[in-house]
C-alpha positions in Angstrom: 74.9 110.1 91.9 76.0 113.1 94.3 77.5 116.0 92.2 79.4 118.4 93.7 82.0 121.2 92.6 85.8 122.1 93.0 85.5 125.4 91.8 81.9 127.0 93.4 83.2 130.3 93.0 82.7 130.5 89.2 78.8 130.3 89.8 79.8 134.1 90.5 79.5 134.7 86.6 75.9 133.8 86.6 75.3 137.2 87.8 76.8 138.1 84.7 73.2 136.8 82.7 71.6 139.2 84.3 72.9 142.8 82.4 72.0 140.4 78.8 68.6 139.8 79.8 68.1 143.3 80.5 70.0 144.2 77.1 68.0 141.7 75.6 64.9 143.1 77.0 65.9 147.1 76.2 66.8 145.7 72.6 63.2 144.3 72.1 61.7 147.6 72.9 63.9 150.2 70.7 63.6 147.5 67.8 59.9 147.4 67.4 58.9 149.1 64.1 55.6 151.5 64.3 52.7 152.4 61.5 49.9 154.4 61.5 46.6 152.8 60.2 42.9 154.2 60.6 42.0 151.0 62.4 43.4 147.3 63.5 40.0 145.6 63.8 40.9 143.6 60.5 44.1 142.2 62.1 42.3 141.1 65.7 41.3 138.1 64.8 44.6 137.0 62.5 45.9 133.7 64.1 49.3 134.0 65.7 52.3 131.6 64.0 54.2 129.0 66.2 57.6 131.9 65.1 55.3 134.2 67.2 55.4 132.5 70.4 59.0 131.8 69.7 60.7 134.4 68.9 62.4 134.5 72.3 63.6 131.0 72.1 67.0 131.7 70.5 68.2 133.9 73.8 66.7 131.5 76.2 68.6 128.6 74.3 71.4 130.9 74.4 71.3 131.9 78.5 71.0 127.9 78.6 74.5 127.3 76.6 76.2 130.1 79.4 74.9 128.7 82.1 76.0 125.1 81.2 79.4 126.1 80.2 79.8 128.3 83.8 78.9 125.0 85.4 81.1 122.7 83.5 84.2 125.5 84.4 82.7 125.1 88.3 84.7 121.0 87.8 81.6 119.4 88.6 82.8 115.7 90.5 81.2 112.7 91.5 81.4 110.8 94.7 78.8 108.6 94.8 79.8 105.5 96.5 81.9 104.6 99.5 84.1 101.1 100.2 84.9 99.1 102.7 88.5 99.3 103.4 90.5 97.4 105.3 93.7 98.6 107.2 96.6 97.3 109.5 97.8 100.0 112.1 99.5 98.7 115.2 102.2 100.6 117.4 105.4 98.9 117.0 109.0 99.8 119.1 112.2 98.2 118.3 114.5 97.5 120.8 117.8 96.9 119.1 120.9 95.7 121.0 123.8 97.2 119.6 126.5 95.7 122.2 130.4 94.9 120.5 129.1 91.7 120.3 127.3 92.2 117.6 129.8 93.2 115.4 130.5 89.6 115.0 130.6 88.5 111.6 128.5 85.1 111.4 126.0 87.3 109.7 127.0 89.3 106.5 128.3 91.6 106.8 128.0 91.2 110.9 125.5 90.9 112.6 124.5 94.4 113.6 124.4 95.7 110.0 122.2 92.3 109.3 119.5 93.3 112.1 119.7 96.8 110.4 118.9 96.0 106.8 116.2 93.5 107.7 114.6 96.1 110.2 114.4 98.3 107.6 112.6 96.1 105.2 110.1 95.7 108.0 110.0 99.4 108.8 109.3 100.1 105.2 106.7 97.3 104.4 104.4 98.4 107.3 102.7 101.1 106.2 99.4 102.3 108.4 101.8 101.7 111.9 103.3 104.0 113.9 106.7 102.6 115.0 109.9 103.5 116.8 113.1 102.4 117.9 115.1 101.9 121.0 118.5 100.9 121.3 120.6 99.6 124.5 123.7 97.7 125.2 124.9 98.7 129.0 122.5 101.7 128.9 119.4 102.0 126.8 118.2 105.3 125.1 115.3 105.7 122.4 116.5 106.7 119.2 113.3 107.7 117.6 109.4 107.6 119.5 106.6 105.7 117.5 106.6 108.6 114.2 104.5 107.7 111.1 107.3 109.3 109.3 108.8 106.3 107.6 112.1 108.3 106.1 113.2 109.8 110.0 112.8 106.5 111.3 115.0 104.8 108.5 117.3 107.5 108.6 117.9 107.4 112.3 117.9 103.4 111.7 121.0 103.3 109.6 122.8 106.0 111.9 123.6 103.4 114.2 126.4 102.0 115.5 127.8 100.3 117.9 129.8 101.9 120.3 127.4 105.0 120.5 127.0 103.9 124.4 129.2 101.9 126.9 129.4 98.1 126.2 127.5 95.3 128.0 124.1 94.0 127.7 121.0 95.6 129.6 117.9 93.1 128.3 115.5 94.2 131.4 116.7 98.0 131.1 116.4 98.0 126.9 112.9 96.3 127.5 111.8 98.7 130.1 112.4 101.6 128.0 110.4 100.2 124.7 107.4 99.3 127.3 108.1 103.5 128.7 107.1 104.5 124.8 104.5 102.3 124.4 102.6 102.4 128.1 100.5 105.5 126.7 99.2 104.6 123.9 95.9 104.4 122.7 96.3 101.5 119.8 94.3 98.3 120.5 98.0 96.4 119.6 101.0 97.3 121.2 104.2 95.5 120.6 108.0 95.1 121.2 110.5 93.3 118.8 113.8 92.7 120.9 116.9 91.8 119.2 119.8 90.6 121.4 122.9 88.1 120.7 123.8 87.9 124.7 123.0 87.9 127.9 121.8 90.4 130.6 124.8 91.5 132.3 124.1 94.9 133.1 121.1 97.2 134.5 119.4 97.9 137.3 116.4 95.8 136.1 115.6 92.5 135.1 114.4 91.1 131.8 111.5 89.2 133.5 110.5 91.9 136.0 110.7 94.5 132.8 108.4 91.8 131.4 105.5 91.5 133.8 105.4 95.5 133.4 104.7 94.9 129.5 102.0 92.2 130.2 100.6 94.8 132.7 99.9 97.2 129.7 99.4 94.8 127.2 102.2 95.1 125.6 103.2 92.0 123.1 107.1 91.0 123.0 108.4 88.9 120.0 112.2 87.8 121.1 114.8 87.4 118.4 118.4 85.7 119.4 120.6 86.3 116.8 123.9 84.5 116.4 125.1 80.8 115.0 125.3 77.9 117.3 128.3 77.8 119.1 131.6 80.3 117.7 131.1 83.1 115.4 134.3 85.0 114.5 134.4 88.3 116.2 136.7 91.3 114.8 140.3 92.0 117.5 142.1 94.4 116.9 145.8 93.2 117.9 149.5 94.8 116.9 149.1 93.0 113.5 145.9 94.8 112.6 142.4 93.6 113.0 142.3 89.9 113.3 139.1 87.7 113.3 139.0 85.0 116.4 136.3 82.4 117.2 134.0 83.4 120.4 131.6 81.1 121.6 128.0 82.0 121.2 126.4 82.9 124.8 122.3 83.8 124.2 119.9 83.4 127.1 117.3 81.3 125.3 115.4 80.5 128.5 114.9 84.1 129.5 114.4 85.6 125.8 111.5 82.8 125.7 110.3 83.3 129.4 109.9 86.9 128.3 107.9 86.0 125.4 105.4 83.4 126.8 104.8 86.0 129.8 103.4 88.9 127.1 101.4 86.2 124.7 104.7 87.0 122.4 106.8 84.1 120.6 110.7 83.4 121.0 112.7 83.1 117.3 116.3 82.5 116.8 118.0 83.7 113.9 121.6 82.3 112.7 122.0 83.4 109.8 120.9 86.6 107.1 117.9 84.5 105.6 116.1 83.3 109.0 116.4 86.8 110.5 114.8 87.5 107.2 112.1 85.0 107.4 111.5 85.9 111.3 110.9 89.4 110.8 108.2 88.0 107.8 106.6 85.4 110.0 106.1 88.3 112.5 104.3 90.3 110.1 102.1 88.2 109.7 101.5 87.0 113.0 100.9 90.9 113.8 97.9 92.0 112.1 95.7 94.6 113.7 92.6 95.1 111.3 90.9 98.6 111.6 87.7 98.4 109.2 87.4 101.9 107.7 85.4 103.3 105.0 86.8 105.9 102.1 85.0 107.5 99.6 85.8 106.2 96.5 88.3 109.0 94.3 86.0 111.8 92.5 85.5 111.3 88.9 85.6 114.2 86.7 81.8 115.7 85.5 82.6 118.5 83.1 81.0 116.5 80.1 77.7 116.4 81.5 77.6 120.4 81.0 79.8 120.5 78.4 78.2 118.1 76.1 74.8 119.3 76.8 76.1 122.8 76.2 78.0 122.3 72.6 74.7 120.3 71.6 72.5 123.1 72.4 74.9 125.6 70.4 74.7 123.3 67.2 70.7 123.3 67.6 70.9 126.9 68.1 73.0 127.7 65.0 71.1 125.0 62.9 67.3 127.0 64.1 68.9 130.3 62.7 70.1 128.6 59.5 66.8 127.1 59.2 63.1 127.6 60.7 64.0 130.6 62.8 66.2 132.6 60.3 63.5 135.0 59.3 61.8 135.5 62.6 59.5 138.9 62.9 
């Protein structure tokens, strides 16, 4: 077992023992008695008792008690074993469609809020990953670059609203922007989760072209088409206030499937809140990049190794002073 000391500066207190030793030697010389006799020949062969040899034992043991207490003050800690730990860490960009159609209420409270809530839970559960956020409609921009700061990412995620940028659905541009955020990553696994509810109708980059770029950089893309089958209620402003009107749900599933296949990902269709949550859970299970590492076990305080012997030694000194060494010459 390896013992380390968290407060090694306390060992400087051992220097204070030097004056004590000097004082003890000086005291022994000053306390010796003398008497005049004509000859010491009768005492030359006198046997020496064990008390003669142990007359300095008490002082040595007292120094031992002080030394042990100083060692205990230095906070000894054991760190004897290592354990293998497998952690999961990848780089993930979520590319989220925020076009006007994401306000459709076939999800509760609407598609965009449902997507934000489920993705937030996903983000919170990926403890060892770097994650970022790209949003798109007619244009695309990075809401949050890759980061391990979950609080910042979640805060920026919740601030997303439809209408932040010009309306439209530029799937290719959103995907290309996400690729640009991952292309220089040195992570062994790079992933984009692309969520949209429509068809590509804006932007100068075709979705398949962006997918080919992603494949070039070894980026896997999971695509999610969000929306019910058929029609969905959509809030429309009228002279009489906001009214719900059913609009046709148009998701280019063929293109989303092609993007996923080209990049070794997978396509999912979410038709309600529960299904969307299940999709993120499946992606969470699928995308595990395991990293084996060694981690030192948490350190254990070992002050008792020194404090207990110090206490026992002090009690032993007291016992000797009250018994066998009570009348030292």
